[in-house]
N, C-alpha and C positions, 0 to 999 in steps of 0.2 A: 353770186360768185364772180360776176364780171368785174366787180371792183378789185377782187384779189388777183384776177388775171392781169388787170392793168398794173397792179403793184408789182407783180412778179415778172412783168416784162411783156405781157401780151399787147398787141396793137389795138388801139382804140382811137376813135375819131375825136377831133377837138383838141384843145390845148391840154398839155400834160401838167398835172399838179406838181408843185415844188416838193422837195423832200420834207420840209417842215410841215406842209399841209398834209402830206400822206401820213406822216408819223402821228399827226394830231388825229386824223380819222381813225387810224389803227388803235390809238389809245382810247378813243371814244367807243370803238367796237369792243375792246377788251373790257371796258367798264360797264357797258350797257347790254351786251349779248347775254341771253339766257341759256343758249345752247352751248354745251361744252365744245362742240366741234368748231363753232364760230370763234370762240375765244382762243382755241388752240391754233387755228389758222392765223389769227391776228398776231399772236405771240410769235409764231413761226416767221411771219413777215417782219416783225420788229427785230428778230434775231438776224435776218438777212440784211437789214439796213443798219444794224448797230455798229458795224465797222466803218462804213462810209459816212454815216451821219451820227457819229459818236456823241457829239455835244447835244444834238436835238433829242436823240433817244434817251440820253441820260437825264436831260432836263425834264422831259415831258412824261416819260414812261416808267421811271424808277418806282414811283409809288404804286402804280398799277401792277408792276411785276411783283413787288413785295406782297401786294394783296393777293395775287394769284398763288404765291407760295403758301399763304395762310389758308385760303379757301378751297383750292383744288388739290388737296393732298391725295385724293384717291386716284388721280390720273398721272402716271409717271411721265407720260410724253410731254404734257404741257409744263410739268415741273422742270423737265430737262431743258426745254426751250427757254423758259424763264431764267434758269440759272446760267445758261450759256450767254444769254443777252446781257445779264448783269456782269458776267465775267468780261465780256467784250468792252463794255463801257468803263470798267474800273481798271482793267489790266493795262500796263504801259509797255509790255515787252514787244508786242507786234508793232505798235506804233513806232517804237525805237528802231526796229528793223527797217521799217519803211522810210524812216527819216534819216538814214545814215548819211545820205548825200546832202542833207539840208544843214542849215546853220544851227548853232547851239541854241539860239533863242527859240526856234520852232520846237526843238526837242524839249526845252524847259517848259514851254507852254503845254505840251502834251502831258508831261509829267505832272504839272500843276493840275491839269484836268482830271487825271486819275485820282490825285489826292482830294480834289474837290468832291468828286462823286463818292469817294470812300467816306468822307466826313458826312455827306448827306445820308449815306446808307447807315452810318453809325449813330445818327441822331437818336434813334430809338434802339436801346441795347437789346430789345426783344428780337430785333432782326438777326443778330448774331446767335441768340439762343435758338431761334427758329431754324437757322442754317445748321446748327449742331444737331438739332432733332432730325433734319432731313438726311444727315449723314448716316443715320441708322438704317435708312432704306438700302436694301441689298441690290436694287435695280441699278444696273451699270449706268443708264442714262440719267440717273439722279445723283448717284453717289460720286461719280467722277467729276461732273461739273461743280458739284458742291465743294469737293476738295480743292479744285482749282480756284474757285471764287474765294474761299477762305484764305488760301495762300496769297492771293492778290491783295486781300484786305490787310493781311499781316505785313506784306511788303510796304504798303503805303502808310499804315497807321499801326505800327507794331504794338506799342505800349498800351494803346486804348483797347485793341482787340484782346490782348493778353489779360487785361483787367476784367473784361467781360467773361472770358472763358474761365478765368480763375474762380470767379464767384458762381459760375453756372454749375448746377448739380451734375455730377458725372461728366463734366465737359471734357476734361483731359482723358478720361477713360474711353469716351467715344472715339476720340482721335487715335488713341493707342490701338483700338480695334482695327484700324486701317492696316496695321502691319501684319495682321493675320489674314488679310484678304487673299484669296487664291489667285485673283487677277493681278498680274504683275504691274500693270500700268497704274492701278489704284494704289497698290502697295508702294510703288516707287514715288508717285506723287505725294503719298502720305509721308514718306521720308522727308521730302522737301518741305511739306507743311510743318512737320515737327522741328525741322531745322530753324525755320523762322520763328516758330512759337517759343522755342527755348532760348532765344538770344537774349542775354542780359536779364533774365528773370530767374532768380535762385529758387523762388517758391515753386514755379512750374517745373523747373529742372528736378527738384526733389520729388514732386508728384510723379513725373514721367519715369524717374529712376525706380521708384517703388511700385510702379505698374509693370515691373518685370521687363523694363526696356533693355537692360544690358543683356539678358538672356536671349531676347528676340533678335537684337541687332547682331550679336555674335553668331547666332545660328544662321542668319541671312548671309553674313560674311563668309562663313564656312561653306554654305550651299553655293554661293556665287564663285568660289574658287580662291578665297583669301586674296593674297597680293596679285594673283594672276587674273582676278575678276575684273569686271567692267565698271561702268559709272555708278552702278548700284552700290558696290563696295565703297567707293569714294563718298557717296551720300551717307552711308552708315557710319563711316569714320568721322565725317564732319559732325554728324549728330552726336556721336560719342564725345567728341571734343567739346561741343557745347555743354553737354551734361557734366563733364568732369572739370573743366577749366575753372579755377578759382572757386570751386565748390567743395569744401572739405568734407561735408556730409556725404555727398555722392562718391567722393574718392574713398572714404572709409567703407562705404557700402560695397564699392567695386572690389576693394581689397578683401573684405570679410567674406564676400561671396565667391572667393577663389577664382575670379575672372582674370587675374593677372596670369595664372597658369595657362589659360586658354590663349594667351597672346604669343606663346613661344612658337607654335607652328607657323606663324606668319613670317618668321624671319629665317626659315630654312631655305637656303640657296644651294644650288648645285655647283659643280666644278666649272661648268661653262656658263659664264655670266654675260656673254656678249649678246647683243641684239635685244635689249630690254625695250619693251614698248613704252610709249609715253604714259599710258594709263597705269602700267605697273610701277613706273617711277613715281607717279603721283600717289598711288595707293601706299607704297612703301614709305614714302615721305610722310604721309599722314599717320601711318602706324608708328613711325618713330616719334612723331610729335605727341602721339597719345601716350607713349612710354614716358616722355619728358614731362608731360603734365602731371603724372603720378609722383615724380621725384623732383619736381621743380624746387629750386632753392627758396622760392617765395612761399612754399607751403609751410605748414606747421612742422617744426623739427621732428616731433615724434611720428607724424604721419609719413613724412618722407623716409625716415629711417626704417620703419616697418615695411614700406613698399620695397625699399632697397634690399632688405633681407629676404622678402618673398621672391624677388627677381633672381637673386643668387641661388636660392634653394630650388627653384623650379627649373633652373638652367637657362633662363632668358639672357642673363649677362654673358654666359658662355657663348650663346648663339650670336649675340651682337658682336662679341670679339672675333668670332669666326668670319662675319661679314667684314669686319675691320681689316682682317689680314687676307681676305680673298682677293683674287685678281679679276679684272674685268668689270668691277662694280662702277657704275656711273659716278662722276665726280661729285654731283650734288648729293647723291645718296651716301657716298663715303663721308662727305663733310657732315651731314646730319647724323650719321651713325657715330662719328667721333664726338659730336656734341651730346648725343644721347648717352653714350658710354661715360662721358665726363660726369653727367649729373647722376647716373646710377651709382658711381663709385664715390661721389663727393661726400666726405665726412664719414664714410662707412669703412671701418678698419678691415673688416673681412673682405669686402669687395675690392678695396685698394690692394690688399695682399694678393688676391687672385690676379688682379690686373698686372701686378709686378711680375707674376710668374708666367704670363702669356708670352710666347715666342712666335716670331714671324717664321713662315715656312721658307726659310732661305738656307743657303749652304755656305758657311756654317750658320746654325740658327742664331738669331739675334733677338734680344728682348723687344717687345712691341714698343716700349717707351723709347728705345734708341732709334727704331725705325721712324717713329713719329717725329722725334726731334730732328732727324735728318731732313724731313720735309719742311719743318718749321724754319730752319736756317738756310733753306735752299730758295734763293730769290726767284727761281723759275717756276715755283709752284704757285697755284692760284692764291690770291690774297685771303679769300674766305677759308680756304683749307688751312692756311698757316694760322689764322685766328682760331680755328677750331682746335688745332693741335696745341696751341698755347693754353686754351681753356681746359683741354684735357689734362695737360701737365699741372695746371694750377689746382684742378679738382683732385688729382692724384696726391698732391702734397697738402691739401686742406685738412688741418687737424691730424696730420699723419707724421708724427715725429720719427717714426721708424723709417718711412720713405725719405724724409728729409736727410736723415743720417746716411742712408744708402747713396743718395745723389751726391752729397758733399764728400763722402768717402771716395768716390771715383775721381776726385780732384787731388786727393792727398798723395804725397810722394810714395808712401808705402804700398798703395793699392793700385797704382797705375800699371796697366798692362799694355806694353808697346805693340802687341800683335792684334789687338782688338780695339774697336771704337767704343768708347764709353759715353754715357750721358754727360759727364763733366767735360770731356774733351770737346763734344759738340757745342756745349754752352760757351766754353771759352773761345772756340773758333767763331761762333756767331757774335760774341761780345766784341771781338776785335776785327771783324770783317769790314769790307768796304761798303756793304749794304746797310743803310741806316735802319731799315725795318728789322733786319736780323739783329743789329745791335740792341734795338729796343726790346724785341721779343726775348733775347737771351738774358738781358738785364732783368726784365720782369720775372722770367722763369727762375733765375738764380735768387732773386729777392724772395720768392715764395718758398724756396728751400731754406731760407733763414727766418721766415715769419714766426714770431713768438717762440723762438728756439735759441736760447742763450748759448747752449753747448755748441751748436753748429756755427754760430757766429764766431765763437772763439776758435773752433777747429779750422774755419775758412781762413783765418789769419796765417795758418801754416803753409798755405798754398804758395808755391814759388813758380815763376814763369821765366822761361829763357827768351829774352827779347831779340838778341842777335849774337852771332859768334864773337867770342872774345870778350864779352861783357858779362859781368856777374848777374845771376838771376835776381829778379825783383819780386816782391810779393804781389799778389793779385790786387790787394787794396792800393798799393803804390802805383801799379800800372793803370788802374782806373782813374786815380787822381792825376796821373801824368797825362792821360788822354784829355782830361778836362782842362788842365792848366797849360799844356803845350800842344794844343790842337793844331796850331799853325805849322809846327815843325814836323808833325807826323801826318802828312798828306791831308791836313786840315779836316781830319775826321771829327774832331771835337767841335768844329764850327757848325755842324749840322744840329739843328734844334732837337730833332727827334732823338739822335744819339745822346746828346748831352742831357736831355730830360730823362732818358732811360738810365744813364749812369748815375745821375743825381738821385733818382728814386732808389736805385740799388744801394748807394752809399747811405742814404737816410735810413733805409730799413736795416742795413747792416749795423750801423753804430748806435741805433736807437736802443736804449736800455741795456747798453753793453759798455761799461766804463773802460774795459781793456781795449776794445776797438776804437773808442774815442782817443785813448792815449796813443795808439798806433797812428791814427790819422793826424793828430796834432804833432807827432814826432817829426813829420816831414815839414821842414821850415818853410816850404813854398806854399803849403795848402792854405793857411790862414790869410796871407797877403793876397792870394788869388781870389778867395771868397770875398774879402772886403773890397777888392778892386772891382769885382763883378757887380756887387751890390751898390757901390757908390756911383757907378757910371750912369749917365743918362742915355739909354739905348732906345731902340725902336720898340714897336708893339710886340713883335715876335720875341724879343729878348727879355721882356718883362717877366715871362713865365720862368725863364732860366734864373733871373735875379731872385724871384720869389723862392725858388727851390734852393738857391745858394744861401739865402737868409735862413731857410728852414734847417739846412745842414749846419750852419754856424750856430743856430739856436740850440740844436741838439748837443753840439759840442760844449755849450755852456751848461745846459741843464744836467747832463750826465757826466760832467767833468769831476774826477776824483781829486783834482789839484795835485796830481803826482808830478806834473811838469811845471817847473818853477816859472818858466816864461809864459805859460799859457794856462794860468789858473782862471777860475771863474771871474774873479774881480778884474784881472788884467784884460780878459777878453771883453768884458763889458765896458771897460775904459776905452779899449780900442774901438769898439762900436760907437761910443759916444763921440770920440774925437774925429774919426774918419767918415762915419756914416751919419750919425745922429740917431737917437733912439726912435724919434717919431718917423724918420725916413725908413729906418729898419723895419718898424712895425707895418708901415704902409707897403713896403716891398713884399713883406711876408703875406700880407692880405691879398696880393695879386693872384695867388695860387687858387684860393677858394672862389674868387670872383670870375675865374676863367670859364667860358662856356663849355668847353670840353670836360672840365672837372665835374660840372653838374651832370653831364650825360653819363660819364663813367661811374658816378656814384649811385646810379639808379639800380643796376643789377650786375651780378658777378661776371656774366658772359661778356667778353670783349666784342662788341658789335660796332663797326665803324663803316661809314659809307665809302671812305677812301683811305689809303695808307697814310696820307699826310695828316689826317685827323686822329691818328692813333698816338695819343700822348700820355694819357693817364690810365692807371690800373685801379680797379675797384678797391682792392685791399689797401692800396696806398692812399686813396681818398679818405678812408676811415682813419688811417694813421695821421694824416694832415689835420683832420677835424679834431683828433684827440690832442695833438701837440700844439696847435696854434695858440690856444689860450694859455697853456702852460709856459710856452716860450716867451710870450708877451709879458707875463707876470715875472718870469725869471730875469728878463732884461731890465725891467723897471725896479727891481728890488735892490735895496742897499745892502751893504755888507752886514750891518747889524740885523736887519730883517732876515738875512740868510742864516746868520748864526742862530737866531731864535727859531727859525724854521727847522734847522738841523737838530737843535735840541728837542723840539717838539717831535720831529720825525724819529729821533732815537727813542724818545719816550714811548711813542706810538709803536715802534718796532718791538721794544721790550714788552709793552702791554700785549701786542699781538702774539709775541712768543709765549707769554704766560697764558693767554687765552687759548693758544694752540695746544700748549701742554695740558691744560685742563680739558680741552675738547678731546685730546687723545686719551687722557685718563678716563673721562666719562665714556668714551667709545669703548675702551677696553673693559670698563666695568659693565657696560651694557652687554658686551659680548659674553663676559663671565656670567652675568645674571641670566642671560638667555641660555647659556650652556647649562647652568645649574637648574634652570627651570626644566630643560629637556631631561636632565638626569633625574630630577624629582618625578617628572611624569613617567619616565621609564621605570624607575624603582617602584612607583605606585602601581603601575600595571603589573610588574613582576610580583609585587606583594599580593595583589589580588589573585593572580594566577596561582601563587604558592598557597594562599589560603584555600582556594578552591581545591587544589590538589591534596592538601592536608585533610580537608573534609572528606574528600573521596577516599583517601587512603584509610582514614579512621573508620569510615563505613565499611570498606572492604575488610579491614582487620576484624571488625566486630562480626561481620558475616562469617569469616573464616573461623573465628573463635566459636561462634554458634555451631558451625558445621563440625568443628573439632569436638565440642561437648556432646553433640548428638552421636558422633562416631564412638566416643568413649562409652556413652550409655549403651549403645548397641553391642560393643565389644565386651562390656562388663556383665551382660546378662549370661546366666548359666544355661546353656542349651542342653537340657536333660533329655529331651525327646529322643535324639538319635542314640544316646547311650543306653537308654532303657530298652530301646527296640533291639539292641544287639546283645543283651545279656545272655540269651540262650543260644548264642552262636557257637559253633564248634570249630576247633582248630583243624584246618584242612591243608595239608601239604606244607606246613611251616615247622621248622625244627627250632631247637633252643638257641642256636647261633643267630638266626634271623631275628628272634625275639630280643636278644641282647643288643643287636645293632639298632633295632627300633627304639629300645630304651635309651641307648646312648644319644640317638638323634633327638629324642624328646628332651633329654637333659640339656643338650646343646641349644636346642630351640628355646628352652626356658631361660638359659643364661642370656641368650641374645635378646629375649623378650625383656628381661630385667634391665639389661644395658640400654636398650632403646627407651624404656620408660624413664630411666635416669637422664638420658640425653634430652628427652622430651620435657622433663621437669626443668632442666637448665634453660632450655629455649623459652619455656613459658616465663621463667623468671626474667630472662633477658628482654622479652617482649614487654612485660609489665614495667621493667625499668625504663625502656625506651619510651613507652607510652606516658609514663609519669614525667619524663624529661620533656617530651613534646608538650604536654599539658602545662608544665611550668613555663616553657618558652612563650606560650600563647597567653597566659594569664596576665592581666594588666596590673596586678598588685605586686610586682617584683620590686623589691627594695634594693638599695645600693649594695648591700652585702649578700643579696640573693635569698633572703628569708623574710617572712612577715610575722608580726606579733600576733600569732593566732590565740595565745592565751588571753590577751586583753580582749580580743573579739568575743571569745567564749564568755568571759566575765561580763561583757556588755550585754550579751544575749541573756545570760542568767539574770542580771539585774532587771532587764526589760520584762522578763517573765514574772519576776517577783513583784514588780510594780503593777503589772496587769492583774496578778492574783489579789494583791492587796487592794487595788481599786475595786475589784469585784466584791471583796469582803466588805469594804467600806460602803459600797452601794447596798449590800444586803443588810448591814447594820442600820443604815439610814432608813431602809424600808421598814425594818422591825420597829424602829423608834416612831416612825410615822404611824404605824399600826397601833402601838401602845398609846400614843397621844390620842388617836381617834377613839380607842376603847375607853380611855379615861374620860374623855368628853362625853361619850355616850352613856356612861354609868357614873353619875356624880354622887348617887346615894349609896354606893357600895360600902361594905364594912370597912372600918379604918384599918384593920389588919391587912386586908387585901390591897388597899390603897398604898399603904406603906411599903408593901412588898413590891408593888409596881414601881413606886418611886425609887426604891433601891435599885431595882433592875434597870430603870431608865438612867439612873446616875452611873451605874456600871457601864452601860452601853455608851453613855456620853464620854466617860473617861477612856473607854477603848477607842471610841471614834477620834478623840483628841490625839491619843497616842498614834493611831494609824495616820492621822493627818500629819503629825510631826515626822513619822517615818516616811511618809510620801514626799514631804518637802526635802528630807535628807536624800532620798533616792533620786529626786529630780536634780538636786545639786550634783550628785554623783554622775547622773546621766549627762548633765552639761559638761562636767569635766571629761567624761569619756568621749563626748562629741568633739570637744576640742582636741583630745588626743587622736581621735579618728581623723580630724582635719589635718593634724600634723602627719599622720600616717599617709593620708592621701597626697599631701605635698611631697612626702618622700617617694610615694608611688609615681608621682609625676616626673620626679627626677630620674626615676628608673627607666623611663621610656627610651632614654638615649641608648640603652644597652640592647634594645630590641634588634637593631641591625646585626649585632654580633650573634645574638641568639638565632637569627634567621639562618646564618651560615651553619651553626650547630644543628639547627632543626633539619636542614637539607641532608646533613650527614646522617642524622638519626633516622630520617626517612629512608635513606638508602640502606641502613642497617636493618630497618624494619622489613624492607622488601626482601633482603637476603635471608633474614630469619624466617619470614613467612614461607619463602621458597624451601628452605631447609625443613621447616615444620611440615610442609605438605609432603615432602619426600619421606620424612620419618613416619608420618601418619600412614602413608601407603605401605611402607615397609612393615610397620607394626601390624597393620591389618593383614598383610600377607603372612606374617609370623603367627599371628593368632589363628588364622585359618589352618595353617600347617599343623599347629599344636592340636587343634580340635580334631583334624583328620587323623593324626597319629594316635590321639587318645581313643578315637573310635576304632581304629585298627587294633589297638592293644586290647580293648574290651571285646572286640570281635574274636580275637585270638584267645580270649579267656584269661588274659593277664589282668591283675588288679592294679588300679590306678590310685596313688596316694591322694586321698581326698583333702588331707591337710594342706598339701602343696597347692591344690586347686583353690582351697579357701584362702590361702595366703595371697595367691594371685588375684582372686576376686577382691580380697580386702584391700590390696594395693590399688586396684583399679578404682574401688569405691573411695579410698582416701584421696586419690588424685582428682576424682570428680568433685569431691567436697572442696578441695583446694581451689579448683577452677571456679566453683560456685562462689 
């Protein structure tokens, strides 16, 4: 152990060994020692030297340390020392901290050293697999160094380590288990590890997401206090951004898992927003970025729209608008919130309508759009904030014709309110202010109010501006051209490149695809000379962009010219270009626009992001317009008049063809709608028919049951109950006089009359029921003819003929059997007397004649059968034509069913009343017999006979 004391700092005699020699001896001891304690002490010593002698330890000891990880799995202490040593020689962080005061070359050498050792460690991919296996160890001294080492490897060689982990079985799952570790230091370092692991690898991002990463990360954010949490919340948000950015699969999984709804509580802010910590600002900034990732314009259109809908439905958009209008919010959070709201409402009509209804908490309340525009045209506001407001306004008007109309309406004379500030007034004020950035922003905002909206382009021509006292008002279009052409006279505003570019973009957007606006523009005699003069001059580099935009504006005037002005027809404008500018020069100046560096930058994404106000020259939507028009204008300038005429003819033909196609499309669409409606009606009627058939079957069953019950009751009532009368024959009259007997007789007679009347009514009801039943049966039968009757006589005749044919066939078979018997007997007795033989021959001849006659008759009957079959086919055809009347019969059937129900109800009442009357009659007869009075048996027989007759009728 004296050796280790010397290494660890103990005093020994003699010369001290160098660091490289010491490390070499330690490596030999690690490789050759058989005792675990000796190897452990040697690895501990290497760990202590690994920071000071990083190069030597990494060069000599790495293989031995990896071997320790493979062989000494049972001892967690030596594993921890080995992992710490490997981390010290691979990681660059601490070296960077030490070398802050040194030059850049030294720092780069240290970084290269970490990469070098990382490559050495990764020569064998099994080393990474071994490290993943060690992460399953729960021991803190193994798991934590393993997490740090794997993180360092990912920092130095991310893609290579990602590839190994991706193909390793359960590799990502083992790393996801780190988030469930109860020790916060391991969980937090696990978050950092997953951040590096998920960078730029969509496959690993998907696996991590489907390992329930979203649920775990959102739970950690909630546990740590959401936006008020610490650095752990920031790490979770960074990992979420890695998983969702540019990954449509994970975005869809996040939306379908209802995780958007769990983001709403993050943005709940109080009334007092002063004193936000730097960590809270960072957290909220990342949360806003996470929302933007879900609704980014670069996502698939369907994915963004569904996320926008979910954010509105769960109240997230409302919460963001609350932050937007709150006081005391830090400027960078307010700017990012504006950008976030912009993309949440972009292209979503519902969200845009809601945003238009948001009011700022001011007195009097003002729309949020107006408050934001006030910031945009205020030159004292920060540049990034003004850009964010412009982006918000652009997103509000994107594919929102309703919003475009509302903005333009605030400029029209009939809707201007002198007592309030409107969006139109702010835009006009910014358009003509002394601040060039305000000019540019107002011009671009107004151009978006006209984008792809011919109606608003024409409406904006009505806007009149009062320039100064005593002078008549001029149109907005005229004022814009005046600033361009007479910039030197109006405080040289038009001389600023940014202002002129903004105005030219507005004019190009305004008159594009609007012949009326082109006519208004050309009506001013100064506009065309100004444009041709600007294009023909040889100006500096800064003015080339203005020349290109002037060429674009003049080209639009040519292409969308309806030739209504005689002095400025298409042909005359092209002649003017050819004389004063030259076609080639014109096309060259037009090409300056797309070749500009800032044009390419603005064409990349819709959000206006510029490093400085001076570079704010192009709008994203305008770049798409230039790309669309450049080739068209070039062709239009080079075309001759004859080519234009041919093109107009072709264009008219195509328009006619398109109109015809549109008409046919509309017709087909209407027919499809009608077919769909008819299909739905057929389906409904089929279901109703099935229900009615079921109800009819049930009602027929119920009627039959009631009929059976009625017959049983009649049989019971028709029996002569003699027993009670015979028992009372010897009864004596006790206490009854002659008057009472007379009253009883009268009551009996009255009851008999009522009984007779009820029987009559009952017979009528039975007749009505039979009639209704027959009508129902007729409506259900499939053999209904056009006149409502079937040729039953022919059917009976057909059946009779069939029976005759069958009987004759049987008789023929019998005769053939007899003939065969006679032939057999004749062959068996050839020597019989001649008289008997002659008799048999005669009989056989007779049978043969009868058989021939029967065969003839059979053929005749078969012919008749064929004729009857043809007649039956005709009847069946008539039967098929009768199916069209079934719908009418269904209505009658429903009515008959209702009558059946009413009749059945009345019949039940009559039966009950009849039973009561019969019971009363029987009781009165019994009383009369008990009193000694004689009862006329004939009347009783008549009643019984009537009952029996009715029973027979029912049967």
